[in-house]
C-alpha positions in Angstrom: -14.6 -13.3 13.3 -11.7 -14.5 15.4 -11.5 -18.2 15.9 -11.4 -19.3 19.6 -8.0 -20.1 20.8 -7.1 -23.5 22.1 -4.0 -24.0 24.2 -0.9 -25.3 22.4 0.3 -28.3 24.4 3.9 -27.7 23.2 4.1 -24.5 25.3 4.6 -24.8 29.0 5.4 -21.8 31.2 7.8 -22.2 34.1 9.7 -19.2 35.6 13.4 -19.7 35.8 13.4 -19.3 39.6 11.1 -22.3 39.9 12.9 -24.7 37.5 15.2 -26.2 40.0 12.3 -27.0 42.3 9.3 -27.8 40.1 10.9 -29.7 37.2 12.9 -32.2 39.0 10.0 -34.6 39.6 8.9 -34.3 36.0 12.3 -35.6 34.9 11.2 -39.0 36.1 8.2 -39.0 33.8 8.2 -40.1 30.2 6.8 -36.7 29.1 9.5 -34.6 30.8 11.7 -34.3 27.8 8.8 -33.1 25.6 7.4 -30.6 28.2 10.8 -29.1 28.7 12.3 -29.2 25.2 9.2 -28.2 23.3 8.0 -25.6 25.8 9.0 -22.3 27.2 8.3 -20.1 30.3 6.6 -17.0 31.0 8.9 -14.1 31.9 9.9 -14.1 35.6 9.6 -10.8 37.6 12.4 -8.5 36.6 13.5 -5.1 37.6 10.8 -2.7 36.2 13.4 -0.3 34.8 15.6 -3.0 33.2 15.8 -3.2 29.4 15.0 -6.9 28.7 16.6 -8.8 25.8 16.1 -12.3 24.6 19.1 -14.5 23.5 19.6 -18.1 22.7 22.0 -20.0 24.9 23.4 -23.3 23.5 25.0 -26.0 25.6 28.0 -28.3 24.7 26.1 -31.5 23.9 25.0 -32.1 20.3 21.3 -31.7 19.6 19.3 -34.8 18.9 19.4 -34.2 15.2 23.2 -33.9 15.2 23.6 -36.9 17.4 21.3 -39.0 15.2 23.4 -38.0 12.1 26.7 -39.1 13.7 25.7 -42.0 16.0 24.7 -45.1 14.0 23.1 -46.8 17.0 20.9 -43.9 17.8 20.1 -43.4 14.1 19.0 -47.0 13.8 16.6 -46.5 16.6 15.4 -42.9 16.1 15.7 -42.0 12.5 12.9 -42.2 10.0 12.7 -41.3 6.4 13.5 -37.5 6.4 12.5 -37.0 10.0 13.5 -37.9 13.6 11.3 -40.1 15.6 11.4 -38.1 18.8 9.1 -40.6 20.6 11.4 -43.5 20.0 12.7 -44.8 23.3 16.3 -44.0 22.3 15.4 -40.5 21.3 13.4 -39.9 24.6 16.4 -41.1 26.6 18.7 -38.7 24.8 16.3 -35.8 25.1 16.0 -36.5 28.8 19.8 -36.2 29.0 19.6 -32.8 27.3 16.8 -31.8 29.6 18.9 -32.6 32.7 21.7 -30.3 31.5 19.2 -27.5 30.8 17.8 -27.8 34.3 21.3 -27.4 35.6 21.7 -24.2 33.6 18.3 -23.0 34.9 19.4 -23.6 38.4 22.5 -21.6 37.9 20.5 -18.8 36.3 18.1 -18.7 39.2 21.1 -18.0 41.5 23.3 -15.9 39.3 20.6 -13.8 37.5 17.3 -14.0 39.4 15.6 -11.6 37.0 16.2 -14.0 34.1 13.6 -16.4 32.7 13.8 -19.2 30.3 11.3 -18.8 27.4 12.0 -21.6 24.9 13.7 -25.0 25.2 15.5 -26.6 22.2 16.6 -30.2 21.9 16.0 -31.5 18.4 17.7 -29.1 16.0 19.6 -27.3 18.9 20.6 -28.0 22.4 19.8 -25.0 24.6 17.3 -22.5 25.8 16.3 -18.9 25.1 16.7 -16.6 28.0 14.9 -13.3 28.7 17.0 -11.1 30.9 18.1 -7.5 31.6 20.6 -6.3 29.0 22.9 -5.4 31.9 23.2 -9.0 32.9 24.4 -10.4 29.5 28.1 -10.4 30.7 27.1 -12.6 33.7 25.2 -14.9 31.4 28.2 -15.4 29.1 30.3 -16.3 32.1 28.2 -19.3 33.0 30.2 -22.5 32.4 29.3 -24.2 29.1 27.0 -21.5 27.9 27.4 -20.1 24.4 25.3 -16.9 24.0 23.9 -16.2 20.5 22.7 -12.7 19.7 19.1 -12.1 18.5 18.5 -11.5 14.8 15.2 -10.2 13.5 13.7 -11.5 10.2 10.8 -10.5 8.1 8.8 -12.2 5.3 10.6 -11.1 2.1 9.0 -8.1 0.5 7.3 -9.3 -2.6 5.5 -7.2 -5.1 2.1 -7.5 -6.8 2.3 -8.9 -10.3 0.7 -7.4 -13.4 -1.1 -10.5 -14.7 -4.8 -11.2 -14.4 -5.8 -12.8 -11.1 -7.7 -15.5 -12.9 -4.9 -16.6 -15.2 -3.8 -20.2 -14.5 -0.4 -20.5 -13.0 1.9 -22.5 -15.3 4.6 -23.0 -12.7 4.0 -26.7 -11.8 3.8 -27.7 -15.4 6.9 -25.7 -16.4 9.1 -27.3 -13.7 7.8 -30.8 -14.6 5.8 -31.4 -11.4 2.7 -32.5 -13.3 4.7 -35.3 -15.0 5.6 -36.7 -11.6 2.1 -36.7 -10.1 1.2 -40.1 -11.5 -2.2 -41.6 -12.1 -4.9 -40.3 -9.7 -2.2 -38.1 -8.1 -0.6 -41.1 -6.5 2.8 -39.5 -6.3 1.8 -35.9 -5.9 3.4 -35.6 -2.5 1.0 -37.8 -0.6 2.2 -38.4 3.0 5.0 -35.8 2.8 4.8 -32.9 5.3 6.0 -29.4 4.4 6.5 -27.0 7.3 6.2 -23.3 6.5 8.1 -21.0 8.9 6.4 -17.7 8.1 3.6 -15.3 9.2 0.7 -17.8 9.5 -1.4 -19.9 7.1 -5.1 -19.3 6.6 -6.1 -22.9 6.9 -9.7 -22.1 6.0 -8.8 -20.9 2.5 -10.4 -23.1 -0.3 -6.9 -23.8 -1.7 -6.4 -25.9 1.4 -9.8 -27.7 1.3 -9.3 -30.8 3.6 -12.0 -32.9 1.8 -10.5 -36.3 1.0 -7.6 -35.9 3.5 -7.3 -37.6 6.9 -4.8 -36.8 9.7 -1.7 -39.0 9.7 -0.9 -40.8 12.8 0.1 -38.5 15.7 -1.6 -35.5 14.3 -3.0 -32.8 14.6 -0.5 -30.9 16.6 -0.3 -27.5 18.2 -3.4 -25.3 18.4 -6.1 -27.6 16.9 -8.6 -24.8 16.4 -6.4 -23.8 13.4 -5.7 -27.3 12.0 -7.4 -29.4 9.4 -6.6 -32.8 7.8 -4.7 -30.7 5.2 -3.0 -28.2 7.5 -2.0 -30.7 10.2 0.1 -28.5 12.5 -0.7 -25.0 13.7 1.7 -23.3 16.1 2.7 -19.7 17.0 6.0 -18.6 18.6 5.3 -15.1 20.0 8.2 -12.9 20.8 8.4 -11.5 24.3 8.7 -8.1 22.8 5.1 -8.0 21.6 1.8 -7.8 23.4 -0.2 -7.9 20.1 -3.5 -9.6 20.7 -3.0 -12.1 17.8 0.6 -12.9 18.5 -0.3 -16.3 20.2 -2.6 -17.3 17.3 -1.3 -19.4 14.4 -3.1 -17.0 12.0 -3.3 -13.3 12.4 -6.5 -12.0 10.8 -5.0 -8.5 10.3 -1.4 -9.2 9.4 -1.0 -12.8 8.2 -0.7 -12.8 4.4 2.6 -14.0 3.0 2.5 -17.6 4.3 -0.9 -18.4 2.7 0.5 -17.4 -0.7 3.7 -19.4 -0.2 1.8 -22.5 1.1 -0.5 -22.5 -1.9 2.4 -22.6 -4.3 4.0 -25.5 -2.5 0.9 -27.7 -1.8 -2.4 -26.0 -2.8 -5.1 -28.5 -3.7 -5.3 -29.9 -7.2 -7.4 -28.0 -9.7 -8.8 -25.4 -7.3 -10.9 -22.7 -9.1 -9.4 -19.2 -8.7 -12.6 -17.3 -9.4 -16.4 -17.7 -9.1 -18.1 -19.9 -11.7 -15.1 -22.2 -11.9 -12.5 -19.7 -13.0 -9.2 -21.1 -14.3 -8.1 -23.8 -11.8 -4.6 -24.0 -10.3 -2.6 -26.5 -8.3 0.3 -26.5 -6.0 3.5 -28.2 -6.9 2.8 -31.1 -4.5 -1.0 -30.9 -4.2 -1.4 -34.0 -2.0 1.3 -33.0 0.6 0.4 -32.0 4.1 1.2 -28.5 5.5 2.6 -27.5 8.8 1.9 -23.9 10.0 4.8 -22.5 12.1 4.0 -18.9 12.7 7.3 -17.4 13.9 6.7 -13.9 12.6 4.4 -12.4 15.2 5.6 -8.8 15.9 3.5 -6.2 14.0 5.3 -3.3 12.4 3.8 -0.1 11.0 4.9 -0.6 7.4 6.4 -4.1 7.0 3.9 -6.6 8.3 5.0 -9.2 10.9 8.6 -9.6 12.1 10.1 -12.5 14.0 13.3 -12.8 16.1 15.8 -15.6 15.8 15.0 -17.3 19.2 11.4 -17.8 17.9 12.5 -18.8 14.4 15.0 -21.3 15.8 12.3 -22.7 18.0 10.0 -23.0 15.0 12.7 -25.0 13.1 13.4 -27.1 16.2 9.6 -27.8 16.6 9.1 -28.6 12.9 11.9 -31.2 13.1 10.4 -32.6 16.3 6.9 -32.7 14.7 8.2 -34.8 11.8 8.2 -32.3 8.9 10.1 -33.6 5.9 10.6 -30.3 4.2 10.8 -26.8 5.7 10.3 -23.6 3.7 11.6 -20.2 4.8 10.7 -17.4 2.5 12.1 -14.9 5.0 15.4 -13.1 5.1 17.7 -10.3 6.4 21.2 -9.1 5.4 23.9 -11.6 6.3 25.8 -11.4 9.6 28.7 -13.7 10.5 27.2 -17.2 10.2 29.1 -18.3 13.3 26.9 -15.9 15.2 23.6 -16.8 13.4 21.6 -19.3 15.4 19.0 -19.7 12.6 21.8 -20.8 10.2 23.0 -23.4 12.8 19.4 -24.7 13.3 18.8 -25.1 9.6 22.1 -27.0 9.0 21.3 -29.2 12.0 17.8 -29.8 10.6 19.4 -31.0 7.4 21.6 -33.3 9.4 18.4 -34.9 10.7 17.2 -35.6 7.1 14.8 -32.6 6.8 15.2 -30.7 3.6 15.5 -26.9 4.3 14.6 -24.6 1.3 15.2 -20.9 1.6 14.6 -17.8 -0.5 17.7 -16.1 -1.9 16.3 -12.6 -1.5 15.0 -9.7 -3.6 17.9 -7.2 -3.4 19.8 -7.4 -6.7 18.6 -4.1 -7.9 20.0 -2.3 -4.9 23.0 -4.4 -4.0 24.0 -6.3 -7.1 26.5 -9.2 -6.6 26.7 -10.1 -2.9 23.0 -9.6 -2.1 22.1 -13.1 -0.8 21.3 -12.8 2.9 20.5 -14.9 5.9 19.3 -17.6 6.3 19.8 -18.2 2.6 23.6 -18.5 3.5 23.0 -21.7 5.4 25.4 -24.2 3.6 23.1 -27.2 3.9 20.0 -25.3 2.7 18.7 -25.2 -0.9 18.8 -21.5 -1.7 16.4 -20.4 -4.4 16.6 -17.6 -7.0 13.6 -16.4 -9.1 13.0 -16.4 -12.8 10.3 -15.6 -15.2 8.2 -18.4 -16.6 8.9 -17.6 -20.3 5.6 -18.2 -22.0 4.6 -21.0 -19.6 5.2 -24.0 -21.8 9.0 -24.0 -22.0 9.2 -22.8 -25.7 10.3 -19.4 -24.7 13.3 -19.3 -22.4 13.2 -18.3 -18.7 14.9 -15.1 -17.7 16.4 -14.3 -14.4 14.1 -12.0 -12.4 15.6 -8.5 -12.2 15.1 -8.4 -8.4 16.6 -11.9 -7.6 19.6 -11.6 -5.3 23.0 -12.7 -6.5 25.9 -14.4 -4.8 28.3 -14.7 -3.4 27.1 -14.4 0.2 28.7 -11.0 1.2 30.2 -12.1 4.5 30.9 -15.8 4.2 31.6 -15.7 0.4 29.7 -18.9 -0.4 28.5 -19.7 -3.9 24.7 -19.2 -3.6 22.0 -19.5 -4.8 21.8 -23.2 -5.5 18.9 -23.4 -7.9 16.2 -21.2 -9.6 12.4 -21.5 -9.8 9.5 -19.5 -11.2 9.1 -16.3 -9.1 7.4 -13.8 -11.4 3.6 -13.6 -12.0 2.9 -16.5 -9.6 -0.8 -16.9 -8.7 -1.7 -18.3 -5.3 -3.9 -17.9 -2.3 -4.2 -14.9 -0.1 -6.4 -14.6 3.0 -10.1 -13.8 2.7 -10.5 -16.7 0.2 -8.9 -14.8 -2.6 -6.1 -15.3 -5.1 -3.4 -12.9 -6.3 -0.3 -13.1 -8.4 2.9 -11.9 -6.7 6.6 -11.6 -7.7 9.5 -12.6 -5.4 12.0 -15.2 -4.5 9.4 -16.0 -1.8 7.3 -17.4 -4.6 10.2 -19.3 -6.2 11.1 -21.1 -3.0 7.9 -23.1 -2.4 8.2 -24.4 -6.0 11.4 -26.0 -4.8 9.9 -27.1 -1.5 7.0 -28.7 -3.3 9.5 -30.3 -5.8 11.5 -31.7 -2.9 8.3 -33.2 -1.5 7.6 -35.0 -4.8 11.1 -36.4 -4.9 11.0 -37.5 -1.3 7.8 -39.5 -1.9 9.2 -41.1 -5.0 12.7 -41.7 -3.5 12.3 -42.1 0.3 15.9 -43.2 0.7 17.4 -40.1 -0.7 19.4 -37.9 1.7 19.1 -34.1 1.9 22.4 -33.8 0.0 21.1 -36.1 -2.7 17.8 -34.2 -3.1 19.9 -31.0 -3.4 22.3 -32.6 -5.9 19.4 -34.0 -8.1 17.8 -30.5 -8.3 21.0 -28.5 -8.8 22.7 -30.7 -11.4 19.7 -31.1 -13.7 18.5 -27.5 -14.0 17.6 -25.7 -17.2 19.4 -22.7 -18.5 18.2 -19.4 -17.2 18.9 -16.4 -19.4 19.9 -12.8 -18.6 17.2 -10.3 -18.9 16.7 -9.5 -22.6 19.8 -11.4 -23.6 20.6 -14.9 -24.8 22.9 -17.4 -23.2 23.4 -18.4 -19.6 23.1 -15.9 -16.8 26.0 -16.1 -14.3 25.8 -19.0 -11.8 25.9 -16.3 -9.1 22.4 -15.5 -10.2 21.0 -18.9 -11.2 23.0 -21.5 -9.3 22.4 -24.8 -11.1 19.6 -23.4 -13.2 15.8 -23.5 -13.2 14.7 -26.8 -11.7 13.5 -29.6 -14.0 11.8 -32.2 -11.8 11.6 -34.8 -14.6 15.3 -34.9 -14.9 15.8 -34.5 -11.1 13.6 -37.6 -10.7 16.3 -39.5 -12.6 19.5 -37.8 -11.8 21.7 -40.8 -12.8 24.4 -39.7 -10.4 24.8 -37.5 -7.3 27.7 -35.2 -6.6 29.0 -33.9 -3.3 29.4 -31.0 -3.1 26.6 -29.7 -5.3 28.6 -26.6 -6.3 32.3 -25.6 -6.2 33.3 -22.3 -4.7 36.9 -21.3 -4.1 35.9 -17.8 -2.9 38.6 -15.1 -3.2 41.9 -16.4 -4.6 45.1 -14.4 -5.3 47.9 -14.6 -7.8 50.0 -17.6 -7.3 47.2 -19.7 -5.8 47.0 -23.4 -6.5 44.5 -25.8 -5.0 42.4 -28.9 -5.7 38.8 -29.6 -4.8 37.4 -33.1 -4.7 34.0 -33.9 -6.3 32.6 -37.1 -5.0 30.1 -39.0 -7.1 27.5 -41.7 -6.2 25.4 -43.8 -8.5 21.8 -42.6 -8.7 20.5 -45.2 -11.2 22.8 -44.4 -14.1 25.2 -47.3 -13.6 28.9 -47.4 -13.8 29.5 -46.2 -17.4 31.9 -43.3 -17.3 31.0 -39.6 -17.9 33.1 -37.2 -19.9 34.3 -34.2 -17.9 34.6 -30.7 -19.3 34.7 -27.1 -18.1 32.2 -24.7 -19.6 33.2 -21.3 -18.4 30.8 -18.3 -18.6 33.8 -16.2 -17.7 37.4 -17.1 -17.0 40.1 -14.6 -16.2 43.3 -14.6 -18.1 46.0 -16.4 -16.2 43.5 -18.6 -14.3 43.0 -22.3 -15.2 40.5 -24.8 -13.9 40.7 -28.3 -15.1 39.9 -31.9 -14.2 42.7 -34.3 -13.4 41.0 -37.0 -15.4 38.9 -36.7 -18.6 36.2 -39.1 -17.3 34.6 -40.1 -14.1 32.4 -43.1 -13.2 29.7 -43.0 -10.5 31.3 -43.9 -7.2 34.6 -42.3 -8.1 36.0 -38.9 -6.9 36.9 -36.3 -9.5 39.8 -33.9 -8.6 39.5 -30.4 -10.0 42.6 -28.2 -9.9 42.7 -24.4 -9.9 45.9 -22.6 -10.7 46.3 -18.8 -10.8 49.4 -17.3 -12.4 51.4 -14.5 -11.0 50.1 -12.3 -13.8 46.5 -13.3 -13.7 43.8 -10.7 -14.3 41.5 -9.8 -11.5 37.8 -10.7 -11.8 35.1 -13.4 -11.4 35.3 -16.8 -13.0 32.0 -18.6 -13.3 30.6 -21.6 -15.1 29.9 -25.3 -14.9 31.8 -28.5 -14.5 29.9 -30.5 -17.1 29.5 -34.2 -17.0 28.3 -35.7 -20.3 27.3 -39.2 -21.3 25.5 -39.5 -24.6 22.5 -37.1 -24.5 22.6 -36.9 -20.7 24.2 -33.8 -19.2 24.8 -32.9 -15.6 26.2 -29.5 -14.4 28.0 -28.5 -11.3 28.3 -24.7 -10.8 31.6 -23.2 -9.9 32.8 -19.7 -8.9 36.0 -18.0 -7.8 37.3 -14.5 -7.9 40.9 -13.7 -8.8 41.7 -10.7 -6.6 44.7 -8.4 -6.6 44.0 -6.3 -3.4 45.6 -2.9 -3.4 44.3 -1.6 -0.1 47.2 -3.1 1.9 49.6 -0.8 0.0 48.0 2.2 1.6 49.5 3.5 4.9 47.0 3.5 7.8 46.4 5.2 11.1 45.2 3.1 14.1 42.0 3.7 16.0 42.7 2.7 19.6 39.6 4.0 21.4 36.2 5.5 20.6 36.1 9.2 20.0 36.3 12.0 17.4 39.1 11.8 14.7 40.3 13.9 11.9 41.5 12.8 8.4 42.5 14.3 5.1 42.4 12.5 1.7 44.3 15.4 -0.1 47.7 14.2 -1.3 46.9 10.5 -0.6 47.3 7.8 -3.2 44.4 6.5 -5.3 44.8 2.7 -5.4 41.2 1.4 -5.0 38.3 2.5 -7.1 35.6 -0.1 -6.3 34.6 -2.3 -3.3 32.6 -5.5 -2.8 30.5 -7.3 -1.4 27.8 -6.0 -2.0 28.9 -4.5 -5.3 26.3 -1.7 -5.5 25.6 1.2 -3.1 22.2 0.0 -1.7 20.8 3.6 -2.0 20.5 6.4 -4.5 23.3 8.9 -3.9 25.9 6.3 -2.7 28.8 6.5 -5.2 30.3 3.3 -6.3 33.0 4.7 -8.7 35.7 5.9 -6.2 38.6 6.8 -8.4 40.0 9.5 -6.1 42.5 9.3 -3.2 41.7 7.3 -0.1 42.8 7.3 3.6 42.7 4.2 5.8 42.1 3.9 9.5 42.7 0.4 11.1 40.8 -1.0 14.0 41.5 -4.3 15.8 38.5 -5.9 17.5 39.7 -8.2 20.2 36.4 -9.5 21.6 32.8 -10.0 20.4 30.6 -6.9 20.5 27.2 -5.9 19.3 28.5 -3.4 16.8 31.1 -0.8 15.9 31.2 2.0 13.3 32.0 5.5 12.2 30.0 8.5 11.0 31.5 11.3 9.0 30.3 14.4 10.9 31.7 17.1 8.8 34.1 17.9 6.0 35.8 20.9 4.5 33.8 22.9 1.9 33.4 21.1 -1.4 35.1 18.0 -0.1 33.5 14.7 -1.0 34.3 11.6 1.1 32.5 8.2 0.9 33.4 5.6 3.7 33.6 1.8 3.5 34.3 -0.8 6.1 36.4 -3.8 5.0 38.1 -6.7 6.7 41.7 -7.9 6.3 43.0 -5.0 4.1 41.0 -6.2 1.2 38.6 -4.1 -0.8 36.7 -7.3 -1.8 35.8 -8.0 1.8 33.4 -5.3 2.6 31.7 -6.5 5.8 28.3 -6.8 4.0 25.5 -4.3 3.8 26.5 -2.5 7.0 29.9 -1.6 5.4 28.2 0.6 2.8 27.2 4.2 3.6 23.5 3.7 3.4 20.7 3.5 6.0 19.5 0.0 6.4 16.8 0.6 9.0 13.4 0.1 7.3 11.6 1.9 10.1 13.6 5.1 9.6 14.0 5.3 5.8 15.6 2.4 4.0 17.6 3.0 0.9 18.8 6.4 2.0 22.5 7.5 1.7 24.0 8.1 5.1 27.8 8.8 5.8 27.8 5.9 8.3 29.5 2.5 8.0 29.9 -0.2 10.6 29.6 -3.9 11.5 26.8 -5.7 13.3 27.7 -8.9 15.3 31.2 -8.9 13.9 33.9 -11.5 14.6 37.1 -10.3 16.3 39.7 -9.4 13.8 41.4 -6.6 11.9 39.2 -4.1 10.1 39.8 -1.0 8.0 37.7 2.1 7.6 38.4 3.5 4.2 37.6 7.1 3.4 37.5 7.3 -0.3 36.9 10.1 -2.8 34.3 9.6 -5.6 35.7 9.8 -9.1 36.0 13.5 -10.0 35.3 14.6 -6.4 37.4 17.0 -4.4 39.7 15.4 -1.7 40.3 17.1 1.6 39.8 17.3 5.3 37.0 15.5 7.2 36.1 14.6 10.8 34.5 11.4 11.9 33.2 9.8 15.1 34.1 6.3 16.0 32.2 4.0 18.5 32.3 0.5 19.7 29.3 -1.5 21.2 26.7 1.2 21.1 23.5 -0.5 22.4 22.0 2.5 24.3 19.7 5.1 22.8 20.3 8.9 23.3 19.2 10.5 26.5 16.4 13.1 26.3 15.6 15.6 29.0 13.1 18.4 29.1 14.9 21.4 30.7 11.8 23.3 31.9 8.0 22.6 32.2 6.8 26.2 31.8 7.3 28.2 28.6 6.2 31.4 27.0 4.8 31.1 23.6 7.2 32.5 21.0 10.2 31.2 23.0 11.5 27.7 22.2 11.1 24.7 24.4 14.6 23.4 25.2 15.3 19.7 25.3 18.8 18.2 26.0 19.4 15.3 23.6 22.8 13.6 24.0 24.5 10.4 23.0 27.9 9.3 24.2 28.2 6.4 21.7 27.6 6.9 18.0 26.1 10.4 18.5 22.7 11.9 17.9 21.5 11.6 14.3 19.9 15.0 13.6 17.8 13.5 10.8 16.1 11.3 13.3 14.8 14.1 15.5 11.0 14.5 15.5 8.8 16.4 18.0 5.1 17.2 18.5 3.5 19.6 20.9 -0.2 19.2 21.6 -0.3 16.6 18.9 1.1 19.0 16.2 4.5 18.5 14.6 6.7 21.5 15.3 9.8 23.0 13.7 13.0 22.3 15.5 16.7 23.1 15.6 19.5 21.0 17.0 23.1 21.9 17.9 25.6 20.9 20.5 23.3 18.6 22.3 20.4 21.0 22.6 17.1 20.8 20.8 14.9 23.8 20.4 11.2 23.3 19.6 9.4 26.3 18.1 6.2 27.3 20.0 4.7 30.0 17.6 1.1 29.3 16.9 0.6 26.8 19.7 -2.3 27.0 22.2 -1.8 28.0 25.8 -2.2 25.6 28.7 -1.0 22.1 29.3 0.3 20.4 26.2 1.7 17.0 25.6 5.3 16.9 24.2 6.7 13.9 22.4 10.3 13.9 21.3 11.9 11.1 19.4 15.7 10.7 18.9 18.0 8.1 17.4 21.7 7.7 17.2 23.8 7.0 14.2 24.1 3.3 15.0 20.3 3.0 14.4 20.9 3.6 10.7 22.8 0.3 10.6 20.4 -1.7 12.8 18.3 -3.1 9.9 16.2 -6.0 11.2 19.2 -8.0 12.1 19.1 -6.2 15.4 16.1 -6.6 17.7 13.9 -5.3 19.0 12.6 -2.6 16.6 14.6 0.6 16.9 16.8 -0.4 19.9 18.9 2.8 19.6 15.9 5.1 19.6 14.3 6.9 22.6 11.0 8.6 22.9 10.3 11.2 25.6 6.7 11.8 26.7 6.3 14.9 28.8 3.9 17.8 29.6 4.6 21.5 29.3 2.6 24.5 30.3 2.5 27.2 27.7 1.5 30.8 28.5 1.7 34.2 26.8 
């Protein structure tokens, strides 16, 4: 049974063309800021044939969260413990100022782009709006004064896997990380009063793991759609994408597709000692069982095989709303491959939420098996977020060591080259709630993340004055060792961050450090640089700590050392890195270790000594899109491996490239949606494997899209494709490298180069009447990246038919078909679609489907 829908008061609907008339009087009312900044608008009438896109537009003023962080006067009036008091008079005044600026933008939009509509308003974590408009009008939108346009990115709940343990086995996670030791008598400090917001696919608030008995709503709650709230789940909101008309998109819980969030919420804050089976089966508890939950359903778009997706405007709005609602912790067990963070609005929203005092906790991802090092994606790359890796739980009582989960993504972040993850938590065989009042164990960093979100809630209740950075420091510096799979010793900090969280030690960290980890990124021979590590007393007093470097790996010729042998809380520790002219290339990882008696605190470090060779290769310049020819025969072989990511993403993608390579350079002078190449043919026996890198550096592959594998989950993820490119790239210098696999034959090849391909192929039926036995001819062409023959699919009369494609013409076989009128469906994608993963919305933007009718006769 579907629960009746109640209106969500945070959502108002005002077409853009009406804003300059109807909202002006509201600005005089106290509620204007909330109606405008928390709401959105229904789509205005647009040209029926226009392709509509949704983008976020930010304005120059700081959001309320950022202004509170930097303005002491406003902070004194509007900041509360780990939240922003949006109804404080000073906050209302500031929000009304932002609202006035947004009305000015709306008025300009109404004149400049009448077909545009404003859907969401942001004011707390961001200052701006989301705009729905024809794609052809994007250039005019970017030209509006003061408007910064952010591209839309699509996210999904991370794909977790069923575990092999019994469904009725008690989950040892809370005990293993020390949560139970912090709960106190009668659960007095088990998260009571703390609010954890989950930005996901919708919580089943009626599940027995969230039994509201004994709870009461805090002041100002419930919020959102109250048909889906309880005194335990105190907020229920949905943020439907304009790209979906799914009947449950507006509901905070989708009875068909919501699943992931319920499991995640149970790990973070499921009720204490909830039976997991009839007849009082083994009871389990969430990490912070007395905490409140906020349900922010930002994933609302159904997909055929991957559950619910969500776009960045809606996810950013969910973050903005969670901060406005007073959430203290927000959990995002969602992800996608990293794009340039400067073009990622979700990363910006998360960092701004942290500035407001809200603790963001994000899953690292589950891609290590396919991508290796450099597999941490977005929004786990948000610098201020606590990014979480996954480990096993040993034997559950701490006597057998944890091991890193084989799927848990590894740093550095492939594009921004940050040291991530920050911490590790249990993410294997984790038992929690699933819809329909059941329980199931799952594996994934999605399961590890709410352990940390719940842990942060416990620390916030016990230490209400701690900042986000201090919570992060306490967790990262006190972690336990995580071991490599089937090996002893520490796993790399690029897998574990500061280690598996230990809440007992984190509760008494003795000192805080800023930053919480030290990453130099890529350094070259001759480098010399110093980083400062600030320390603050956290209850340990002023007695000095001894400083040492415990390296897991340190390349010959590289030296990292403290300038002083000790440091006292309140002082700054200088750490100097020097790299000799003869240093060996490779990663250096480990910990800066602070020791005082039996107390040990660890700060992870990473850098990579690189000796790039690609710049020694001559290059040809690509000046315009088109078809080009190359030849690796007779060229030098200077580069044999590329990163990041370090692995090939798909079976059949070679990673040992010891043969000769040829380089083509491209200079991108303005922001575009994408660019790339596809190898369309090569001489007999020749093997060529392309890569796309930045800055003449084989260690700067542009992320997942720079590897020749299909990333589109709706077409065939994990499939080798001779296509590389960049999605949402920054302007700069890039190199397409055509390399030869070790032992492969070099030689001639041909490739197609495109820039800014956002249009699917054209499909045109050439005739309506056909004789059975003769093919139906369909023209399929694409002037950008070109038609991908592997994408072509056709049915006639509901039956798949054999087809042949060459030179822009598709022939559909008619043998065996019935006479008369028959429906024809033809689907075609271009090569850019193979790179469109879910970072590009909507689903399959470079795919076109033709629906037509033919008449068959004998």
